[in-house]
C-alpha positions as CSV (number, residue, x, y, z in Angstrom):
1,X,25.1,-32.2,51.0
2,X,21.6,-30.6,51.2
3,X,21.0,-27.6,49.2
4,X,18.3,-25.0,50.4
5,X,15.9,-23.6,47.6
6,X,12.1,-22.9,47.1
7,X,9.5,-25.0,45.7
8,X,7.3,-23.3,43.1
9,X,5.2,-20.9,44.8
10,X,1.5,-22.1,45.3
11,X,-1.2,-19.5,44.2
12,X,-3.0,-19.3,47.4
13,X,-0.2,-19.0,49.7
14,X,1.3,-16.3,47.4
15,X,-1.8,-14.4,47.1
16,X,-2.5,-14.4,50.9
17,X,1.1,-13.3,51.5
18,X,1.2,-10.6,49.1
19,X,-2.0,-9.3,50.5
20,X,-0.7,-9.2,54.2
21,X,2.5,-7.7,53.1
22,X,0.8,-5.1,51.3
23,X,-1.8,-4.3,54.0
24,X,0.6,-4.3,56.8
25,X,3.3,-2.2,55.1
26,X,0.4,0.1,54.0
27,X,-0.6,0.5,57.6
28,X,2.9,0.9,59.0
29,X,3.3,3.8,56.5
30,X,-0.1,5.4,57.7
31,X,1.1,5.1,61.2
32,X,4.2,7.0,60.4
33,X,1.9,9.6,58.5
34,X,-0.3,9.7,61.7
35,X,3.0,10.2,63.8
36,X,4.1,13.3,61.8
37,X,0.6,14.6,62.1
38,X,0.5,14.0,65.9
39,X,3.8,15.7,66.3
40,X,2.6,18.8,64.4
41,X,-0.5,18.9,66.8
42,X,1.6,18.6,69.9
43,X,3.9,21.4,68.6
44,X,0.8,23.5,67.7
45,X,-0.8,22.9,71.4
46,X,2.5,23.6,73.1
47,X,2.9,26.8,71.1
48,X,-0.5,28.1,71.9
49,X,-0.7,27.1,75.6
50,X,2.3,29.2,76.2
51,X,0.9,32.3,74.9
52,X,-0.7,34.8,77.4
53,X,-4.4,34.9,77.8
54,X,-6.3,37.4,75.5
55,X,-10.0,38.7,75.5
56,X,-12.2,36.1,73.5
57,X,-13.4,38.0,70.2
58,X,-16.9,38.8,69.7
59,X,-17.0,36.9,66.6
60,X,-14.7,33.9,65.5
61,X,-14.7,33.4,61.6
62,X,-11.8,30.7,61.9
63,X,-12.3,28.5,64.9
64,X,-9.4,26.4,64.2
65,X,-7.1,29.2,64.8
66,X,-8.4,29.8,68.5
67,X,-8.1,25.9,69.3
68,X,-6.0,25.6,72.6
69,X,-5.6,29.4,73.1
70,X,-5.9,30.9,76.6
71,X,-8.7,33.6,76.8
72,X,-10.7,35.4,79.4
73,X,-14.4,36.2,78.7
74,X,-17.0,38.0,81.0
75,X,-20.5,37.5,81.2
76,X,-23.4,36.1,83.4
77,X,-23.9,32.5,83.6
78,X,-27.4,30.8,82.7
79,X,-27.2,28.4,85.6
80,X,-30.7,27.1,84.5
81,X,-29.4,25.9,81.3
82,X,-26.6,23.6,81.9
83,X,-25.5,20.5,79.9
84,X,-23.6,17.7,81.2
85,X,-20.8,16.0,79.4
86,X,-19.7,12.4,80.6
87,X,-16.0,12.4,81.5
88,X,-13.3,11.3,83.5
89,X,-11.5,13.5,86.1
90,X,-7.8,14.3,86.1
91,X,-7.7,11.3,88.5
92,X,-9.7,8.9,86.5
93,X,-12.9,9.1,88.3
94,X,-16.1,9.2,86.2
95,X,-18.5,11.9,86.4
96,X,-19.5,14.9,84.3
97,X,-18.3,17.9,83.0
98,X,-20.6,21.0,83.5
99,X,-21.3,23.0,80.5
100,X,-23.0,26.4,81.1
101,X,-24.1,29.2,78.5
102,X,-22.4,32.4,79.5
103,X,-24.1,35.5,78.2
104,X,-21.6,38.4,77.4
105,X,-22.5,42.1,77.5
106,X,-22.6,42.3,73.9
107,X,-25.4,39.6,73.7
108,X,-23.2,36.8,72.5
109,X,-23.3,33.5,74.1
110,X,-20.6,31.1,74.7
111,X,-20.6,27.6,76.1
112,X,-18.1,27.3,79.0
113,X,-17.1,23.9,80.4
114,X,-16.9,24.8,84.1
115,X,-15.2,21.7,85.0
116,X,-15.9,18.3,86.4
117,X,-18.3,17.0,89.0
118,X,-19.1,13.4,90.3
119,X,-22.5,11.8,89.8
120,X,-24.0,12.8,93.0
121,X,-22.9,16.5,92.2
122,X,-24.4,16.7,89.1
123,X,-27.8,18.1,90.4
124,X,-27.3,21.9,90.5
125,X,-29.0,21.9,94.0
126,X,-26.1,19.8,95.6
127,X,-23.5,22.5,94.6
128,X,-25.5,25.7,95.0
129,X,-22.6,27.6,96.2
130,X,-20.7,27.1,92.8
131,X,-23.8,28.5,90.8
132,X,-22.3,31.8,90.4
133,X,-24.6,34.8,90.0
134,X,-23.8,38.2,88.4
135,X,-21.0,39.1,86.1
136,X,-18.1,36.6,86.3
137,X,-14.8,36.6,84.3
138,X,-13.7,33.2,83.1
139,X,-10.0,32.3,82.1
140,X,-9.6,29.1,80.3
141,X,-8.5,27.3,77.0
142,X,-10.7,27.6,73.7
143,X,-11.7,24.2,72.4
144,X,-13.5,22.9,69.3
145,X,-16.5,20.6,69.3
146,X,-15.6,17.1,68.9
147,X,-17.5,14.1,67.9
148,X,-16.6,10.2,67.7
149,X,-15.5,9.0,64.2
150,X,-16.0,5.6,62.4
151,X,-16.8,2.6,64.5
152,X,-16.1,4.5,67.8
153,X,-19.5,6.2,67.2
154,X,-21.4,3.1,67.2
155,X,-20.4,2.4,70.8
156,X,-21.3,5.7,72.5
157,X,-24.9,6.2,74.1
158,X,-27.0,8.8,72.2
159,X,-27.5,12.2,73.8
160,X,-30.5,12.3,76.5
161,X,-31.9,15.7,75.4
162,X,-34.6,15.6,78.2
163,X,-31.8,15.2,80.9
164,X,-29.2,17.1,78.9
165,X,-26.8,14.5,79.1
166,X,-23.9,14.0,76.3
167,X,-21.3,11.9,75.6
168,X,-19.2,13.9,73.1
169,X,-18.6,17.6,72.6
170,X,-21.7,18.1,70.5
171,X,-21.9,22.1,70.8
172,X,-24.7,22.3,68.4
173,X,-27.0,19.8,70.4
174,X,-26.3,21.5,73.6
175,X,-27.3,24.7,72.0
176,X,-30.3,23.2,70.3
177,X,-31.8,21.6,73.7
178,X,-32.1,25.3,75.0
179,X,-32.8,27.3,71.6
180,X,-29.6,29.0,72.0
181,X,-27.3,30.9,69.4
182,X,-23.8,30.1,70.6
183,X,-20.4,31.0,69.5
184,X,-18.6,28.0,67.4
185,X,-16.2,27.1,70.4
186,X,-16.2,25.9,74.0
187,X,-14.2,27.8,76.7
188,X,-12.7,25.3,79.1
189,X,-12.3,27.0,82.5
190,X,-9.0,26.9,84.2
191,X,-8.5,25.5,88.0
192,X,-9.5,28.6,89.6
193,X,-11.6,27.4,92.7
194,X,-15.2,28.1,93.0
195,X,-17.2,28.3,96.2
196,X,-18.2,24.9,97.4
197,X,-15.4,23.2,95.5
198,X,-17.6,22.2,92.6
199,X,-17.2,22.1,89.6
200,X,-13.4,21.6,89.3
201,X,-12.1,23.4,86.6
202,X,-8.8,22.8,84.6
203,X,-9.9,19.4,83.1
204,X,-8.3,20.1,79.8
205,X,-6.1,17.3,78.6
206,X,-2.8,18.5,77.2
207,X,-0.8,15.4,77.4
208,X,-1.1,13.9,74.1
209,X,-0.2,10.1,73.5
210,X,2.3,9.3,70.9
211,X,2.5,5.7,70.0
212,X,2.6,5.7,66.3
213,X,6.2,4.6,65.8
214,X,5.7,1.6,67.9
215,X,2.3,0.8,66.0
216,X,4.4,1.2,62.7
217,X,7.1,-1.0,63.8
218,X,4.5,-3.7,64.7
219,X,3.0,-3.5,61.1
220,X,6.2,-3.4,59.5
221,X,7.2,-6.7,61.7
222,X,3.9,-8.3,60.8
223,X,4.9,-7.9,56.9
224,X,8.3,-9.4,57.6
225,X,6.9,-12.2,59.5
226,X,4.5,-13.2,56.5
227,X,7.4,-12.9,54.2
228,X,9.4,-15.4,56.3
229,X,6.5,-17.7,56.9
230,X,6.1,-17.6,52.9
231,X,9.8,-18.6,52.7
232,X,9.7,-21.4,55.2
233,X,6.5,-22.9,53.9
234,X,8.0,-23.2,50.3
235,X,11.5,-24.2,51.2
236,X,12.8,-27.6,50.1
237,X,16.1,-29.5,50.8
238,X,17.3,-31.9,48.2
């Protein structure tokens, strides 16, 4: 009668399997940690967006405390100092988000993301009606600057300072282009219509993907598969 048992493990397959199991298990644990972090983020966003709008303070010492808060801010747009952030619309169409400095009565300047325009509407002359003049009040969400990390940063084009084109939320770069001293946050305007229809506000993405449990299961499965392959490779029947 055949008896199933293992051969003496070979050094190279053993080392390879141990490395694969350790790495895959570690990545699975990391994804579970990411899942916990993502749940905390979603809860924080949901809690903050549910709060009523408040006036944006004149000075912000801790920008993180204001991320995703509804605010109102009054001032005058500097329409001749727009920057453009490459972005998709809510319907998946590529275009640009229009970032415009807003000078408040107290002299502070905040960069307002007024919303999305298609390529053919990037030129302010093509949407002159929407270039609001005089004192305006904007209602929107506070957002922090954001930058691509690690390998992702290698795949985005550099900012075009001459044409004021950006591919990440580089608040400092946008301000530097025009020699501005600005507050450390963006205000992303809500979907209140503007004359002429552009820019289209309300572009803030509030739905956060949470695939980390699936990723964790995949990595743990890879670790298990590596162990099973090791067993099958070394089994022997007598």
